[in-house]
PARO-352753 format. One line per 10 residues: for each residue x, y, z of N, C-alpha, C. Coordinates in nm, 4 decimals, decimal comma. Last residue first. Layout:
PARO-352753
X:Y:Z:X:Y:Z:X:Y:Z; ...
END
This chain:
PARO-352753
-26,4429:7,8552:-1,2509:-26,3290:7,8886:-1,2338:-26,2876:7,7579:-1,0953; -26,6985:7,8315:-1,3429:-26,6109:7,7592:-1,4471:-26,4899:7,7749:-1,3840; -26,8655:8,0152:-1,1538:-26,8608:7,8487:-1,1255:-26,7742:7,7803:-1,2286; -26,8271:8,2253:-1,2787:-26,7231:8,2045:-1,1674:-26,7212:8,0406:-1,1257; -27,0332:8,2312:-1,4801:-26,8997:8,2488:-1,5411:-26,7788:8,1935:-1,4337; -27,2282:8,2300:-1,3587:-27,2162:8,1031:-1,4315:-27,0656:8,0987:-1,4669; -27,2431:8,4959:-1,2359:-27,2547:8,3794:-1,1838:-27,1770:8,2336:-1,2393; -27,2536:8,6297:-1,4567:-27,1501:8,6325:-1,3861:-27,1454:8,5056:-1,3072; -27,3945:8,6534:-1,7584:-27,3948:8,5736:-1,6418:-27,2904:8,5508:-1,5804; -27,2760:8,8097:-1,9577:-27,4238:8,8056:-1,9465:-27,4482:8,7540:-1,7977
-26,9930:9,0024:-2,0479:-27,0484:8,9275:-1,9365:-27,2044:8,9144:-1,8723; -26,9301:9,1473:-2,2996:-27,0105:9,1780:-2,2090:-27,0441:9,0252:-2,1623; -26,6269:9,3095:-2,4373:-26,6698:9,1725:-2,4244:-26,7903:9,1921:-2,3109; -26,6159:9,5254:-2,7514:-26,5893:9,4801:-2,5994:-26,6367:9,3505:-2,5673; -26,7146:9,5839:-2,9557:-26,5446:9,5489:-2,9563:-26,5017:9,5274:-2,8474; -26,9716:9,6103:-2,9080:-26,9384:9,7284:-2,9668:-26,7700:9,7066:-2,9714; -26,9673:9,3124:-2,7869:-27,0604:9,4301:-2,7882:-26,9946:9,5409:-2,8124; -27,0407:8,9498:-2,7595:-26,9372:9,0477:-2,7834:-27,0321:9,1658:-2,8231; -27,0897:8,7542:-2,4396:-27,1368:8,8099:-2,5914:-27,0543:8,9343:-2,6052; -27,1381:8,4739:-2,2520:-27,0595:8,6161:-2,2662:-27,1460:8,6557:-2,4057
-27,3063:8,2798:-2,2002:-27,2291:8,3203:-2,0647:-27,1839:8,4633:-2,0989; -27,4383:8,1068:-2,3668:-27,4918:8,2582:-2,3136:-27,4008:8,3199:-2,2061; -27,2731:7,9442:-2,4941:-27,3715:7,8869:-2,3392:-27,4268:7,9797:-2,3105; -27,1295:8,0601:-2,6866:-27,2629:7,9593:-2,7202:-27,3375:7,9407:-2,6059; -26,9719:8,2094:-2,5377:-27,0737:8,2544:-2,6371:-27,1961:8,1676:-2,6468; -26,7805:7,9811:-2,4653:-26,8816:8,0740:-2,3772:-26,9789:8,1355:-2,4156; -26,7298:7,8976:-2,7269:-26,7896:7,7800:-2,6156:-26,8898:7,8856:-2,5030; -26,5459:8,1021:-2,8217:-26,6911:8,0276:-2,9061:-26,7504:7,9780:-2,8001; -26,3402:8,0990:-2,6128:-26,4469:8,2163:-2,6265:-26,5792:8,1845:-2,7037; -26,2337:7,8274:-2,6964:-26,3177:7,8660:-2,5600:-26,3968:7,9864:-2,5668
-26,1418:7,8743:-2,9640:-26,2592:7,7891:-2,8938:-26,3026:7,8241:-2,7528; -25,9861:8,0726:-2,9009:-26,0564:8,1083:-2,9999:-26,1880:7,9923:-2,9747; -25,7554:7,9779:-2,7331:-25,8362:8,0578:-2,7136:-25,9875:8,1027:-2,7692; -25,6972:7,7754:-2,9323:-25,7831:7,7289:-2,8060:-25,8504:7,8243:-2,7274; -25,5822:7,9319:-3,0894:-25,6748:7,8278:-3,1626:-25,7491:7,7769:-3,0474; -25,3566:8,0348:-2,9744:-25,4436:8,1329:-3,0028:-25,6112:8,0453:-3,0495; -25,2772:7,8524:-2,6833:-25,2599:7,8888:-2,7957:-25,3649:8,0038:-2,8743; -25,1861:8,0020:-2,3049:-25,2461:7,9043:-2,4073:-25,2211:7,9250:-2,5528; -25,1937:8,1871:-2,1260:-25,0689:8,0849:-2,1213:-25,1391:7,9418:-2,2188; -25,3395:8,4250:-2,0662:-25,3844:8,2657:-1,9852:-25,2759:8,1530:-2,0385
-25,2633:8,6442:-2,1924:-25,3031:8,6501:-2,0637:-25,3228:8,5429:-1,9844; -25,2526:8,5083:-2,4660:-25,1074:8,5486:-2,3987:-25,1084:8,5775:-2,2486; -25,5234:8,4370:-2,5385:-25,4040:8,3418:-2,5497:-25,3002:8,3812:-2,4522; -25,5780:8,7511:-2,5366:-25,6322:8,6606:-2,4263:-25,5521:8,5273:-2,4110; -25,4066:8,8071:-2,7837:-25,4032:8,8653:-2,6397:-25,4529:8,7956:-2,5087; -25,5535:8,6589:-2,9363:-25,3870:8,6604:-2,9534:-25,3907:8,6940:-2,8193; -25,7711:8,7578:-2,9618:-25,7788:8,6014:-2,9303:-25,6227:8,6383:-2,9015; -25,7772:9,0940:-2,8206:-25,7703:9,0150:-2,9762:-25,7708:8,8659:-2,9148; -26,0064:9,3451:-2,6874:-25,8777:9,2430:-2,6658:-25,8863:9,1327:-2,7824; -26,0987:9,6422:-2,6590:-26,0746:9,5474:-2,7475:-25,9442:9,4554:-2,7078
-26,2881:9,6874:-2,3535:-26,1666:9,7144:-2,4367:-26,1716:9,6357:-2,5265; -26,4978:9,6943:-2,1676:-26,4983:9,7920:-2,2512:-26,3569:9,8228:-2,3155; -26,6937:9,4920:-2,0487:-26,5395:9,4725:-2,0403:-26,5335:9,5641:-2,1823; -27,0114:9,4944:-1,8950:-26,9259:9,5374:-2,0178:-26,7917:9,5311:-1,9858; -27,2136:9,2902:-1,7273:-27,0928:9,3632:-1,7007:-27,0271:9,3897:-1,8569; -27,5753:9,3347:-1,8419:-27,4603:9,2431:-1,7824:-27,3457:9,3565:-1,7672; -27,7491:9,4609:-1,9463:-27,7447:9,3449:-2,0092:-27,6414:9,2666:-1,9254; -27,7548:9,7363:-1,8294:-27,8850:9,6366:-1,8181:-27,8564:9,5077:-1,8686; -27,4123:9,7346:-1,6965:-27,5172:9,7454:-1,8079:-27,6143:9,7074:-1,7749; -27,1247:9,8362:-1,5240:-27,2794:9,7616:-1,5318:-27,3333:9,8271:-1,6493
-26,7809:9,7697:-1,6489:-26,8903:9,8857:-1,5779:-27,0373:9,7695:-1,6072; -26,4498:9,6972:-1,5695:-26,5951:9,6445:-1,6017:-26,6807:9,7452:-1,5686; -26,1815:9,6672:-1,4905:-26,2148:9,7346:-1,6181:-26,3822:9,7580:-1,6544; -26,1999:9,4950:-1,2942:-26,0641:9,6073:-1,2791:-26,1292:9,7337:-1,3771; -26,3682:9,2998:-1,2809:-26,3505:9,4009:-1,1244:-26,2880:9,5111:-1,1730; -26,3294:9,2036:-1,5272:-26,4603:9,2633:-1,4857:-26,4117:9,3462:-1,3660; -26,0601:9,1044:-1,5553:-26,1163:9,2149:-1,6102:-26,2024:9,2915:-1,5629; -26,1679:8,8954:-1,3595:-26,0447:8,9704:-1,3094:-26,0661:9,1253:-1,3947; -26,3120:8,7563:-1,4872:-26,3686:8,8015:-1,4002:-26,2829:8,9220:-1,3671; -26,1719:8,6705:-1,7274:-26,2689:8,7683:-1,7533:-26,3115:8,8198:-1,6479
-25,9743:8,4875:-1,5894:-25,9256:8,6325:-1,6488:-26,0447:8,7295:-1,6876; -26,1243:8,3004:-1,5238:-26,0692:8,3576:-1,4209:-26,0393:8,5118:-1,4513; -26,2134:8,1966:-1,7574:-26,3067:8,2460:-1,6869:-26,2429:8,3574:-1,5788; -25,9578:8,1109:-1,8623:-26,0068:8,2346:-1,9237:-26,1331:8,2808:-1,8554; -25,9223:7,9157:-1,6460:-25,8184:8,0153:-1,6739:-25,8869:8,1606:-1,7703; -26,0985:7,7324:-1,7255:-26,1056:7,7923:-1,6168:-26,0352:7,9299:-1,6018; -26,0405:7,6509:-1,9980:-26,1770:7,7207:-1,9569:-26,1596:7,8067:-1,8196; -25,7825:7,5315:-1,9275:-25,8114:7,6288:-2,0106:-25,9128:7,7153:-2,0144; -25,7247:7,3744:-1,6217:-25,8005:7,4017:-1,7596:-25,7945:7,5201:-1,8425; -25,5287:7,4322:-1,4378:-25,5500:7,3257:-1,5229:-25,6004:7,3527:-1,6505
-25,4041:7,7387:-1,3024:-25,5415:7,6784:-1,3249:-25,5173:7,5513:-1,4281; -25,1803:7,8873:-1,2694:-25,1529:7,7664:-1,2571:-25,2780:7,6733:-1,2513; -25,2329:8,1337:-1,4181:-25,1737:8,0383:-1,5011:-25,1692:7,8982:-1,4370; -25,3814:8,2211:-1,1688:-25,4429:8,2102:-1,3111:-25,3647:8,1013:-1,4027; -25,1637:8,2779:-1,0070:-25,2623:8,1775:-0,9819:-25,3544:8,1130:-1,1116; -25,0390:8,4990:-1,1628:-24,9834:8,3659:-1,1358:-25,1114:8,2408:-1,1215; -25,2650:8,6720:-1,1162:-25,2005:8,6250:-1,2578:-25,1564:8,5047:-1,2777; -25,2718:8,7362:-0,8506:-25,4053:8,6574:-0,9416:-25,3820:8,6254:-1,0666; -25,0047:8,8451:-0,8339:-25,0288:8,7249:-0,7747:-25,1496:8,6217:-0,8327; -25,0825:9,0661:-0,9689:-24,9821:8,9653:-1,0276:-24,9950:8,8481:-0,9467
-25,2813:9,1943:-0,7992:-25,2942:9,1591:-0,9533:-25,2199:9,0415:-0,9866; -25,1302:9,2668:-0,5660:-25,1922:9,1764:-0,5895:-25,2710:9,1171:-0,7154; -24,9516:9,4686:-0,6889:-24,8840:9,3205:-0,6651:-24,9753:9,1976:-0,6515; -25,1347:9,6193:-0,7266:-25,0615:9,5977:-0,8585:-25,0182:9,4503:-0,8182; -25,1807:9,7068:-0,4950:-25,3150:9,6653:-0,5958:-25,2371:9,5490:-0,7060; -24,9257:9,7951:-0,4382:-24,9974:9,7098:-0,3338:-25,0725:9,6335:-0,4171; -24,8889:10,0046:-0,5938:-24,8095:9,9065:-0,6101:-24,8826:9,7839:-0,4973; -25,0797:10,1932:-0,4799:-25,0918:10,1468:-0,5920:-25,0405:10,0240:-0,6211; -24,9607:10,2444:-0,2414:-25,0889:10,1766:-0,2404:-25,1373:10,1176:-0,4016; -24,7303:10,3559:-0,3134:-24,7302:10,2280:-0,2328:-24,8570:10,1808:-0,2566
-24,8781:10,6122:-0,4205:-24,7603:10,5077:-0,5177:-24,7576:10,3751:-0,4532; -24,9650:10,7044:-0,2270:-25,0205:10,6705:-0,3342:-24,9801:10,5830:-0,4135; -24,7103:10,8033:-0,0432:-24,8225:10,6555:-0,0027:-24,9379:10,6253:-0,1270; -24,5991:10,9500:-0,2187:-24,5188:10,8040:-0,1589:-24,6354:10,7432:-0,1172; -24,7787:11,1586:-0,1965:-24,7547:11,0777:-0,3287:-24,7030:10,9196:-0,3156; -24,7664:11,2743:0,0415:-24,8702:11,1907:0,0257:-24,8535:11,0966:-0,1208; -24,5087:11,3703:0,0681:-24,5205:11,2446:0,0926:-24,6398:11,1559:0,0826; -24,3588:11,5812:-0,1631:-24,5213:11,5444:-0,1546:-24,5381:11,3887:-0,0644; -24,0568:11,6098:-0,1472:-24,1661:11,6975:-0,1422:-24,3003:11,6618:-0,0942; -24,0126:11,3309:-0,2051:-23,9474:11,4051:-0,0898:-24,0147:11,5225:-0,0579
-24,1260:11,2869:-0,4494:-24,1654:11,2073:-0,3488:-24,1143:11,2601:-0,2159; -23,9679:11,4724:-0,6143:-24,0874:11,4770:-0,6126:-24,1394:11,3975:-0,4750; -23,6989:11,3091:-0,5872:-23,7246:11,4528:-0,5379:-23,8373:11,5220:-0,5327; -23,7660:11,1041:-0,7221:-23,7545:11,0867:-0,5852:-23,7355:11,2074:-0,5160; -23,8092:11,2135:-0,9927:-23,9210:11,1014:-0,9242:-23,8849:11,1060:-0,7865; -23,5662:11,2925:-1,0775:-23,6842:11,3653:-1,0505:-23,8027:11,3104:-0,9466; -23,4505:11,0306:-1,0961:-23,4228:11,1355:-1,0150:-23,5028:11,2198:-0,9769; -23,6432:10,8948:-1,3060:-23,6365:10,8123:-1,1592:-23,5579:10,9375:-1,0611; -23,8321:11,1290:-1,4794:-23,6927:11,0703:-1,4990:-23,6948:11,0401:-1,3141; -24,1471:11,0721:-1,6240:-24,0843:11,1519:-1,5525:-23,9258:11,0762:-1,5247
-24,3861:11,0871:-1,8880:-24,2861:11,0427:-1,7866:-24,1935:11,1075:-1,7133; -24,7019:10,9934:-2,0184:-24,6314:11,1069:-1,9543:-24,4980:10,9953:-1,8708; -24,8026:10,8855:-2,3692:-24,7504:10,8373:-2,2081:-24,7238:10,9726:-2,1546; -25,0442:10,8070:-2,5772:-24,9614:10,9116:-2,5446:-24,9384:10,8704:-2,3802; -25,0357:10,5000:-2,8259:-25,0815:10,5873:-2,6885:-24,9901:10,6983:-2,6713; -25,1854:10,2910:-3,0245:-25,1121:10,4199:-3,0048:-25,1282:10,4592:-2,8712; -25,1631:9,9612:-2,7938:-25,2486:10,0500:-2,9304:-25,1547:10,2093:-2,9321; -24,9987:9,8346:-2,6762:-25,0958:9,7544:-2,7189:-25,1652:9,8475:-2,8512; -24,6497:9,9001:-2,6091:-24,8075:9,9566:-2,6557:-24,8719:9,8489:-2,7108; -24,5123:9,7004:-2,3655:-24,5154:9,7306:-2,5167:-24,6680:9,8264:-2,5302
-24,2419:9,6339:-2,1289:-24,3573:9,7375:-2,1628:-24,3908:9,7324:-2,3066; -24,1442:9,3479:-1,9247:-24,1432:9,4513:-2,0655:-24,2702:9,5020:-2,0859; -23,9620:9,3568:-1,6372:-24,0561:9,3098:-1,7323:-24,0472:9,3982:-1,8322; -23,8102:9,4922:-1,4332:-23,8295:9,3178:-1,4152:-23,9242:9,2749:-1,5187; -23,5776:9,7422:-1,5065:-23,7225:9,6746:-1,5453:-23,7391:9,5256:-1,5203; -23,3230:9,7514:-1,2339:-23,3513:9,7119:-1,3616:-23,5131:9,6903:-1,3650; -23,3644:9,9990:-0,9947:-23,3245:9,8583:-1,0405:-23,3434:9,8052:-1,1820; -23,4402:10,1936:-0,8276:-23,2858:10,2045:-0,8843:-23,2485:10,0518:-0,9520; -23,6638:10,2128:-0,6746:-23,5403:10,1192:-0,6170:-23,3991:10,1411:-0,6986; -23,8042:10,3717:-0,8099:-23,8050:10,4273:-0,7123:-23,6898:10,3504:-0,6518
-23,8059:10,2305:-1,0965:-23,7868:10,3582:-1,0816:-23,7491:10,4106:-0,9327; -23,8990:9,9650:-0,9872:-23,8054:9,9865:-1,0695:-23,7216:10,1389:-1,0354; -24,1675:10,0723:-0,9048:-24,0874:9,9910:-0,8452:-23,9285:10,0102:-0,8452; -24,2974:10,1982:-1,1460:-24,2719:10,2512:-1,0330:-24,1746:10,1689:-0,9477; -24,3983:10,1119:-1,4105:-24,2312:10,1115:-1,3853:-24,1856:10,2076:-1,2559; -24,6957:10,3109:-1,4432:-24,6064:10,1809:-1,4401:-24,4537:10,2091:-1,4414; -25,0290:10,4169:-1,4078:-24,9385:10,4346:-1,3797:-24,7973:10,2835:-1,3937; -25,3558:10,5580:-1,4860:-25,2706:10,4470:-1,4536:-25,1116:10,4608:-1,4858; -25,4593:10,6877:-1,7116:-25,5036:10,7360:-1,5430:-25,3980:10,6494:-1,4546; -25,5491:10,4375:-1,9321:-25,5675:10,5985:-1,8816:-25,5626:10,6151:-1,7480
-25,4006:10,1108:-1,8390:-25,4870:10,1994:-1,9143:-25,4886:10,3521:-1,8567; -25,2278:9,8457:-1,8577:-25,2156:9,9416:-1,7967:-25,3217:10,0624:-1,9033; -25,2594:9,4582:-1,7783:-25,2783:9,6108:-1,8843:-25,3015:9,7133:-1,8228; -25,0321:9,2154:-1,7403:-25,1081:9,3457:-1,6831:-25,1185:9,4136:-1,8003; -24,8988:8,9835:-1,8211:-24,9114:9,0057:-1,6891:-25,0354:9,1065:-1,6351; -24,8894:8,7814:-2,0890:-24,9340:8,9088:-2,0435:-24,9384:8,9110:-1,8983; -24,6381:8,6052:-2,2334:-24,7283:8,6170:-2,1291:-24,7962:8,7690:-2,0573; -24,4907:8,4980:-2,5092:-24,4817:8,5917:-2,4679:-24,6362:8,5960:-2,3482; -24,2628:8,1876:-2,5204:-24,4030:8,2523:-2,5791:-24,4415:8,3986:-2,4681; -24,0378:8,0468:-2,4604:-24,0301:8,1693:-2,5164:-24,1811:8,2315:-2,5812
-24,0517:7,8777:-2,2858:-24,0735:7,8498:-2,4033:-24,0476:7,9163:-2,5203; -24,0452:7,9971:-2,0578:-23,9157:7,9372:-2,0488:-23,9502:7,9040:-2,2038; -24,2095:8,3450:-2,1476:-24,2019:8,1921:-2,0640:-24,0494:8,1445:-2,0949; -24,1338:8,6636:-2,0912:-24,1352:8,5646:-2,1781:-24,1353:8,3953:-2,0833; -24,3965:8,9079:-1,9843:-24,2528:8,8429:-1,9733:-24,2746:8,7101:-2,0483; -24,5338:9,2648:-2,0065:-24,5202:9,0973:-2,0235:-24,3739:9,0535:-1,9832; -24,7951:9,4661:-2,0089:-24,6656:9,4252:-1,9185:-24,6595:9,2895:-1,9589; -24,9251:9,6903:-2,2489:-24,9322:9,5691:-2,1771:-24,7487:9,5501:-2,1164; -25,1046:9,9837:-2,2428:-24,9578:9,9604:-2,2214:-24,9938:9,7809:-2,1691; -25,3309:10,1928:-2,4147:-25,3214:10,0849:-2,3412:-25,1740:10,0422:-2,3509
-25,4730:10,5524:-2,4569:-25,4335:10,3961:-2,4876:-25,3736:10,3429:-2,3732; -25,3323:10,8135:-2,2971:-25,4440:10,7766:-2,3507:-25,3636:10,6535:-2,4340; -25,1788:10,8642:-2,0438:-25,2643:10,9630:-2,0759:-25,3906:10,8998:-2,1812; -25,0161:10,6601:-1,8332:-25,0870:10,6432:-1,9550:-25,1837:10,7471:-1,9608; -24,6637:10,6997:-1,6762:-24,8177:10,7228:-1,6693:-24,8947:10,7318:-1,7983; -24,3585:10,5913:-1,6017:-24,4475:10,6340:-1,6990:-24,5924:10,6311:-1,6274; -24,0344:10,6815:-1,5164:-24,1584:10,6649:-1,4370:-24,2531:10,6858:-1,5247; -23,6828:10,5719:-1,6423:-23,8307:10,6745:-1,6511:-23,9305:10,6125:-1,5521; -23,4617:10,4542:-1,6057:-23,4598:10,5689:-1,6185:-23,5880:10,6501:-1,5748; -23,3591:10,1215:-1,5134:-23,4795:10,2186:-1,5119:-23,5018:10,3543:-1,5153
-23,2124:9,9581:-1,8090:-23,1866:10,0365:-1,6595:-23,3038:10,1155:-1,6725; -23,3564:9,6472:-1,8880:-23,2930:9,7630:-1,9185:-23,2855:9,8542:-1,7816; -23,4928:9,4021:-1,7883:-23,3441:9,4194:-1,7615:-23,2752:9,5556:-1,7783; -23,7337:9,4095:-2,0171:-23,6904:9,3463:-1,9171:-23,5301:9,3451:-1,8926; -23,7557:9,7177:-2,1873:-23,7677:9,5616:-2,1997:-23,6800:9,5244:-2,0719; -23,9845:9,9832:-2,2858:-23,8686:9,9427:-2,2154:-23,8810:9,8020:-2,2341; -24,1671:9,9934:-2,5110:-24,1270:10,1134:-2,4202:-24,0122:10,1130:-2,3617; -24,1889:9,8838:-2,8372:-24,1267:9,8787:-2,7015:-24,0852:10,0008:-2,6320; -24,5026:9,9247:-3,0551:-24,3749:10,0069:-2,9718:-24,3229:9,9332:-2,8356; -24,7589:9,8711:-3,0942:-24,6603:9,7576:-3,0944:-24,5164:9,7826:-3,0366
-24,8804:10,1761:-3,1638:-24,8824:10,0463:-3,1469:-24,8032:9,9216:-3,1798; -24,6256:10,4222:-3,1116:-24,7214:10,3682:-3,1846:-24,7585:10,2280:-3,1310; -24,6305:10,6972:-2,8560:-24,5912:10,5686:-2,9277:-24,6818:10,4899:-2,9930; -24,5276:11,0218:-2,7301:-24,5992:10,9395:-2,8320:-24,5443:10,8006:-2,8520; -24,4922:11,1705:-2,4570:-24,4177:11,0915:-2,4981:-24,5230:11,0035:-2,6170; -24,4411:11,4380:-2,2290:-24,5165:11,3656:-2,3100:-24,4245:11,2930:-2,4156; -24,2415:11,4704:-1,9174:-24,2327:11,4881:-2,0768:-24,3673:11,4051:-2,1389; -24,2251:11,6273:-1,6120:-24,2668:11,5697:-1,7023:-24,2740:11,5524:-1,8267; -24,1428:11,8872:-1,4817:-24,0702:11,7538:-1,4671:-24,1111:11,6523:-1,5520; -24,3434:12,0636:-1,5058:-24,2396:12,1046:-1,6022:-24,1687:12,0009:-1,6058
-24,5534:11,9957:-1,3284:-24,5682:11,9395:-1,4804:-24,4262:11,9450:-1,5735; -24,5697:12,0553:-1,0872:-24,4733:11,9403:-1,1365:-24,4821:11,9167:-1,2419; -24,7537:12,2722:-1,0306:-24,5591:12,2929:-1,0194:-24,5007:12,1882:-1,0707; -24,9620:12,1499:-1,0927:-24,9252:12,2168:-1,1884:-24,7796:12,2528:-1,1711; -24,9939:12,0194:-0,8444:-24,9827:11,9664:-0,9384:-24,9218:12,0388:-1,0956; -25,0299:12,2299:-0,6695:-24,9474:12,1613:-0,6637:-24,9130:12,0694:-0,7875; -25,2694:12,3610:-0,7790:-25,1364:12,4316:-0,7687:-25,0361:12,3409:-0,7671; -25,4644:12,1524:-0,7243:-25,4312:12,1921:-0,8669:-25,3098:12,2770:-0,8676; -25,3231:11,9178:-0,4958:-25,4081:12,0390:-0,5348:-25,3681:12,0972:-0,6508; -25,3228:11,5484:-0,4404:-25,2399:11,7131:-0,4724:-25,3569:11,8152:-0,5160
-25,4593:11,3230:-0,4879:-25,4316:11,3949:-0,3613:-25,4060:11,5563:-0,3355; -25,4095:11,2589:-0,7741:-25,5370:11,2958:-0,7258:-25,5571:11,3781:-0,5765; -25,2163:11,1355:-0,8574:-25,1814:11,2750:-0,8178:-25,3257:11,3236:-0,7841; -25,2933:10,8643:-0,9170:-25,1892:10,8841:-0,7739:-25,1757:11,0360:-0,7350; -25,4279:10,8954:-1,1330:-25,4866:10,8610:-1,0251:-25,4119:10,8863:-0,8923; -25,4120:11,1522:-1,3921:-25,3328:11,0295:-1,3345:-25,3714:11,0048:-1,2119; -25,5193:11,4150:-1,4405:-25,5639:11,2977:-1,5165:-25,5156:11,1419:-1,4749; -25,3721:11,5677:-1,3484:-25,4939:11,5563:-1,2841:-25,5795:11,4356:-1,3824; -25,1889:11,6345:-1,5251:-25,1278:11,5403:-1,3994:-25,2514:11,4871:-1,3603; -25,2495:11,7913:-1,7142:-25,2018:11,6575:-1,7454:-25,2178:11,5572:-1,6168
END
């Protein structure tokens, strides 16, 4: 199991297998709340299958998606390590298979394997950078610029190159796009339609194909 999680790649197979008894598998259905902002940080999570979104509520009560966590990635680390309440909400975007380890066992594991401590902090550093990018994205005045910045960000994280362009191979609803850029669903639909009409993006196999990355970046 653990060999599928990026932060454990520095361990030998024998070391990884020795840690597996500390981890529990947990299945979650689409839209399940995994934890809420302010809950005690009892668990450190990793995604084996599916996707999880990390969200906060705006002052107006709208859900804003800060980050999406996919297979091989972890979440809940800062809170679990520091013993602080979870700083945001985690919800299943689709049916998920998760691994979780208690915060107490996690601290013991980190004490045994310092290489894991470095891997977790490198992961947290990358996540902090992406959080800053999300904040900057929300600060852009024009919705078109926000959507363009979001697509460039997702392409950098989850995109793969194809002969036609960069494919963001994930199913995103217009509602989810709206929540990630802080706008309405109607505006999200209009903006994505405009990008398609201009030949900058297209839909492919349920994902988003960026056909002209340079033009997309010019919109930011």
